[in-house]
N, C-alpha and C positions, 0 to 999 in steps of 0.2 A: 496703573495697569495691573501691576505686581500685586498691589493691596486688595483691589477688585476679584482678583483671582483666587487669592488667599480666603477671602470673605466667602465667595461663592463654593469654594472646598469646604471651609468649617461649617459653613450652614447647610449642605447636603450632607456632611459626616453626621451633623447635630440631627439632622431628619431621619437619616437611617438608622441612626442609633436610638432615637425616640421611638421610631416605628420598630424596629428591631425588639426591644424591650417588650414592646406591645404582643408582638407576636410570640416570643418566648414566654411570656407570663400567661397570655391566654393557654397556648398549647400544652404549658405545665399543669395549668389547673384542670383543664378538660381531660387529659390524659390521665391523671390522677384519679380523675372520678368516673372515667371509664372502667379502669382496672378496679377499682374497688368496688364497682356495681357488680363487675364480673366475677370478682371474687366470691361475691355473697351470693354467687348462682342465679342473678336476675336475667342474665342473659344466655342462659344454657338451653332451654328451649328454642330460642331464634336461631342460635349457632348451630344446634343439631338440625333443625329445619332446613337451614342454608347448606348443610352436609347433605342431607336428602337430596335436596334438589340438583346439587353436583353430582351426586353419585348416580342418579337418572340419566346423566348427561354421559358417562362413559362409554367407551367402546365396549362392547359384548363379545368377549373372545369364544363363546359357544360352549357346548356341554365338555364336561371332563370325560375324556374315554378311559379313566381308569376306574371310574364308578360305573353302579348300574343301580337304579330303583326299581324296585317290585312294588308296584302299588295297588294296594287293596281298595279298589273303587266301589261305589255305590253298585255297580253291575254285578260286581263279584259278591257282594251281600245280598243280594237279590238270587243269585243264582243258587248260592247254598243255602238260602232260606233259612239261615241262622246268624243272629249277630248277637253277642261277639263270635268269631269263627271258633268252631271246637278245636280242641287239642289236636285230633286226629288230622285234621286239615292244615294246622300248622306244621305238624311234625311230619307229614308227608312233603309240604313246600321246603322245609329246610332240606331234607333227606336228598330231593330232586337237585337242588341247587350243590349240593355237597357232591355229588357226581361229575360235575361239570369244573371241579378244582379250583374256585376262587381264593383268593387269598383270605379273604375275613368276610364273615356274614355278621350282620347286625340285625338283630329283631327288636323293631320299637313297636311292641305288642305287649302289653301289660299281661303276665301269665302267673299272678301271685296266688290264684283260687283254680281248681280243676273248673273246666268249661265243656260241656259235653262230654263225649267219649275220647279215649286214646290219651289219657293221662300218663300212664306208665311210660307208652311209645314216646311221648315228648322228652320226659325225663331221661329215658335212656339216650335219646337222641343228643340231649346237651351233656351227657357224661362222656360219649364216645368221642365228640368232637373237642378240637382244640382252636376252631376257628369260628365258632359262633360266639357271638357277643351278646348277650342280655341285659336288659334295664331294668332299674328301680325308680321310684321317684321319691323324693324327700318330701316330708311332713310340710306345710305350710299352713297360714291363716284358713285358706279355703279348702285344705284336702289334707285329711290324715297322713296320705303318701300311700305308696304300696312296694313290697317287698320284692327280691327278684324271683325268678323262677324255681321251683325247686331243682336240685340236681345240677345246677350252675355254679361251677367253681369261683373261688373270690377274685382270681385274678382274671376272670372272663365278664365280671360284673361290672357294671357301670351306672351311670345315673343320667336320666334323659331331661333333668332341668335345663331350661334356658332363661336367662335374666333379662326379661324387656324393660326398657326406660318408663320414665314415669306417665309417658304418654301412651304407654301400650305398644310401641315402635320396637322391634327388634334389632340392634344394633351393636350388641356385645355377645362374645361367646364365653362361655363358663368352661373353664380347661380341667380346673381341680378343684376339688371344695370337700369340706369335712362335715359328714352329716349332723344335722342338730340334733340337741339331746331329746330322745322320744319324751311324750308324757308319761307320768305313772299310769298303768292300766291300758293303754292302747294297745293295738296288735303288734305295731312296730316294736314296742317297748320288749315285748316276749319274742321278738324274731333275732336268731342269732346271726343272721348274716351282716355281711360288712355295710350295708346301707342304713342299718341302725347303731352303726360304732361311732361313737363321736370323736374316738380317738383314732380313727383311720381315715386318713386322706384318699379319697377315691376319685378316680379317674372320669372324665364324662365319656358320653357314648362315641362322639366324635375322635375325641383323642385316643380311646381305647380302639377304635377301628383304623385309626391312620397309625397308631404305635404298630398293630399287628400286621397291617400291609407291609410297614419299614423293617419289620422283623425279618423278613426273607431276603431282604438286602443288606443285614446285618447292622440295621441301627436300631437302637433302644433309647428309649427317653432316660435323661438323667435329670438330676437336680445340680447345678452350681452351688459354691460355698453361699453365694449370695441368696440361695433357693429361687435361682431362676429356672425356668424350664429349657432343656436343649433337647432339640432332635437332630441329631449328625451334627452339621455346621453351624445350624441355625440357634439364634437365641431368641426366646419369645419373651420381651420385656412384659411385664403385667403393667395392667392401666392400675394406676394409682391416685388418690385423691389430688385435682388440679391439672390431671395430665390432660391436655388439648382441651375440649369442649367441656370436659365434665368437672364442673366445680362443687356441684351438689347432688352427689349420686352415691348408691350404696355399691360400694365396689369390694365385695364380700369375695373372699377365694381368690381364684388364679384365673382372670378375664383379660381378654383381649379385645381389641375392636374389631368386628366379625366385617370382613373384606370378601362382600359377594361377587360370586364369578359371574353369574347371570341372571336377570330377572325373570326369564322365560323359561329356560331349560338347562339347569346345572349339569345333567348327566343324562346318558340314554334311559329311557322310562318304557318299563312293560308292565304289565297287570299279571295278577295272580293266577286267573284264568289262563293266560297262555303261557306261562311256564308249566303249572299241571298239565293242561294240553299238548305239551311237547314243540309248541309253535316258536319257543324261543332260540335263535341259534345259540350254541354252545360257546361261540368266541365272544359273546357278549358277556360271559359269566367268567371264564377262566382268566385266572390271575389279576381280577377286580376287586372291588369293596363293593359289596352288595348289601344295600339297605332295604329291609323289609319294614313297611308300615302303612298306616290307613291314609288315603287321599280323600276320601269319602266325605264332603261336609257336615253329613248327618253325624259323624263323632265328634267334632268339632275339638279338632287337634291342629289348630292353624294359629299362625301368628301373623299379626301386622308388621309389614317391612317397609323401608323407605320406597319400594317399588307399588306398595298398595294403592296409592292415590291416583296413578296410572289407570285408564278406563279397561285396558288388555288383561290389567294384573289384579286379582284379588287377593285374599290372605294366601299366605304360603303354607301347605300342610308341613306338619311339624318334622317328617322323614325327610323333607327336601332341604329343611332349615339346616338339618344336620348333615345333610350331603355338602352343603355350601361351607360347613367349617372344614369336613372331613378333605373337601379341594382346596381351601384354603392352606390348610396343615401340608397336605403333600405337595403343593405347588410352592411353597415356601423352602421346604427341603429341597426339592431339585432345583431350585433357583428359578423358577419360571415367573414368579410372582413374589415380590417381596413382601413383607409386613409392613404395616404400618407404622410411620414415625412420625415424631412431635417435635417441635423446638422447645428448648427448654424454657422454663418461666422468663427468666432475664431477656431471652431473644424474644421472645411475645412482646414484654413490655417495650424494648426499643422498637418493635416492629410497629407496634400502636404509637409510640413517641412520632417515630419517622413520618407517620400519615399525617398526624396531627400537626407537625411543623408545616408539613406540605399544604396542608388546608389553609393555616395562617399566612404563609407567604403568599398564595394565590390570591387570598382577600385584599391582602395589603397592595400588591403589585397590580391586579386587575380591578380596575375600576367601573366597568361598564356591566350591569347585571347580566346582560342575555350574554356577555361573553365568559363571565365569571360563573354561570350556572352551566355552561357548555364547558369549562373547563373542569369544573367539579365533577361533572358526568363523564367524562374521557377519563378523569383520575378514577373513579371508581369502577370504570369499566377496565381499566389496566389492573387496578387489584383485585378485581372478581378472574381476570383472566391469569393472572399468576397464581392465584390459589386453587383454580381449576386444573392449571398446568401441574401444579405439584400434586393435587390429588391424584390425576392420571398415572402419578410416579409412586403411590400410594404414600404420599406424605401428608400431612396436615397442617396448616397454619391457618390462623384465626384470620377470617373475613370481617363479621359483624364488628368487632370493638374497633378495627382500624377506621371502617367505614364512618361509624359513629363520631369518630374522633375526627376525622377529615372535616365532615359536616359542623361538628360542633366547634372546633377552632376557626372555622371559618366564618360561622355564623357570629362568633363572639369577638372576632376583630372587627368585622363589619359595624356590629353595634356599639363596640367602644369607639371606632372612628367616627362613625356619626355623632355618638354624644360630645365626644371631643369637638367636633366642628361647629356643632348648635353652641356649646360653651363659649368656643372663640367668637361665633358670630355675635352672642350676647354680649361679650367683652367688649369688642369692637364697637357696638352700637351704644353702649354705655359711656364708652372712652370717647367715642365721637361727640357726644352729647355734652359731656363735661368740658369738651376741649371747644367747643363753639360759646359756651358761658364764659371760659377764660378768655376766649379772643375778644369777646365783646367787653369783658370788664377791662382787658389791656387799650383798647381802643378808646374807651370811655377817660380811662387816665390819661392817655396821650393827647385827647383832645383838652383835658384841662390844662395840662402843662404847657400846650401849644397856647392857650389863652393867657396864661402869665406870662410867657416869655415875651408876648407881644406887646403887653400893656405897658403904658408910658411910666410906670414907676419903674419897672423892670428895666427899660432902657435909661432913666436915671442912673439907676443902681450902676449898670454897666459904665456910663459915663463917668460916675463918679470913681469907680474902679480904676478907669483909665488916669484921673487927675492924679489919684493917689500914688499909683505906681510911678508916674512920673516925678513926682515928689520926691519920692524914695530914692529915686535915679539921679536927684540934684535939679530935675527940669522944673521950674516953675508953673504951678498951676494956671490953666486959661482962666479959669474965673471959679475964684474961691466963694465969691459972695453972690453967688446966682442963685436966685432964690430958688427953695425945693418946690416943686410945682404939688398939687394935690396927691396924695399917695395913691388912692382908687378911685376913678370918678362912678358913675352909676352904670356908664357902660363897662367899666373893667371889672371882672368877677372878681368874686372874693377869692382871696389867695391864702393857702395855707403857709405860704412863704414870708406873708408880709412880716414887717418889723419894724421897729421905731425908726426914725432917722438917724442917721449916724450922728455922733457928736463933734462938735464943733473942733478944728484943728488947733484953736486958741486954749481950749481948756487946758489943764495940768495934765491930765491923763489922755491928752490927745494922741500921742504915740501907740501909746499900746493898742488904744480902741482903734486908730488908723490901720495898725498891722492885724488886729481881729478881723476887722471890716474887708481887708484887701482876702484874707483866706476865705471868707465867707463868700465874697462876690464871685473869687476865683472858681469856688465850686458851683455858683449858680450858673457861670459861663460855661463850665465845662458840662454841666447837665442841659444847658441850652443847645450848645454845639450836639451832644448826642440825640436830642430829640428832634432838630433840623435835620441830621442825616437819616433819621428812620421815618421822615416825611417824605411823602414822594414829590411834594409841590409845596413851595413855601406859603405860608398861611398869610393872608391881608390883614392887618390891624385894622381894627375898627377906628372910624373916625371919631 
């Protein structure tokens, strides 16, 4: 019993070790393959699409009461009968807003050249205020860029560029950038402003507005020794190549992942006409960040966002996108919403490996296809729930790579397991076929030996052996002169054991010959006894 228990345990351990090696080998190969493909950037688009989907499922905290958006709508353009708006209208708008004491005013309107009347008045408005932030635009492949408005000081100048991803979706915020070197002979090359100085880092429109708002609270932006941006107690870690889902993206400048506040209304919104006509409550302006910009679709200042695919949400106007970033910065400093954090690269690899091993164990332990499919679905649902739960806490961990590793390892284990079983079945079939042939050959051999042992000649040899044995012991033989019967009759089969008759005992060499004959006959008797024991029933000799 103890031997059976030990054999069972050893067999089980051997089976577990064999299956465990399969799971470990398959999961290792799949994990390395997924990580390699991901590092090449092949999964970036799929990961970002999954991120967008989870972002749309988040709770909407509602408008940020520290902000106000003054929208220049299609109706405002029609009423003024001028497009772009003249400088006089822009100057009047800024002066009206300043009367209600906002902390910062951001003008997301290009004013590089005079438009209509009121140019001098607009320039004086910029020079008198320390709260108005103007914008310029860097040159790129599609645009020569635009310098800032004249009269705007360098410390109140910012850039309005936003970096969309390769698919055109805005997911990142550019906080600090160095203007590119302008081409010789271009308008920006002769401009003396900071937007054309490639040696002077410039803050973004959103960062400049947030910094001006926090200045009244005694908080100034600073750079650490590692050149990381810090606002108050919050350190803004920049996106680097390989961070999160970005494996193949241009991360020039100081970029962070944009944490949208609301897909519908990031801040209270009024129109240009409402402000100029005095219909806006002054409390909506006081101590707030006021952003002025176009929301009219005809201006084409819009961005695709993760919320654009929803039917109720179209492209987001540029001024609203900037408001999203301002809200993110202020919320982080106030401790209301933390910045996005990411797992270290080695942590992501272990995360992927863990799900890969889980898929292999499921495929090894669960044999029923329906139950296995249900188990894998539950595991995928659990992984999605974990990733979404962490995203609601402004954390990001990969979902697509571990999902691929889970399914890939499960499929690999199933494939190898089925192949191994098929190979074993073929082996057993061949072995069984060969065993039948061997059994047939053994049965034929036993039949031939049985025929020899039952022959008359073999029985004579047995009798002769007994006589010689008795003679050796001193007992006289019963009949030494008995005639030898025919060796093999026609009824007796030919025997490979046939030999000439033993020599006479009267010959000079009779004693050695008799001894050899005794040994020879004893061997025959032993073989005969072994064959009789193997036979289930005694064989009847031929008549």
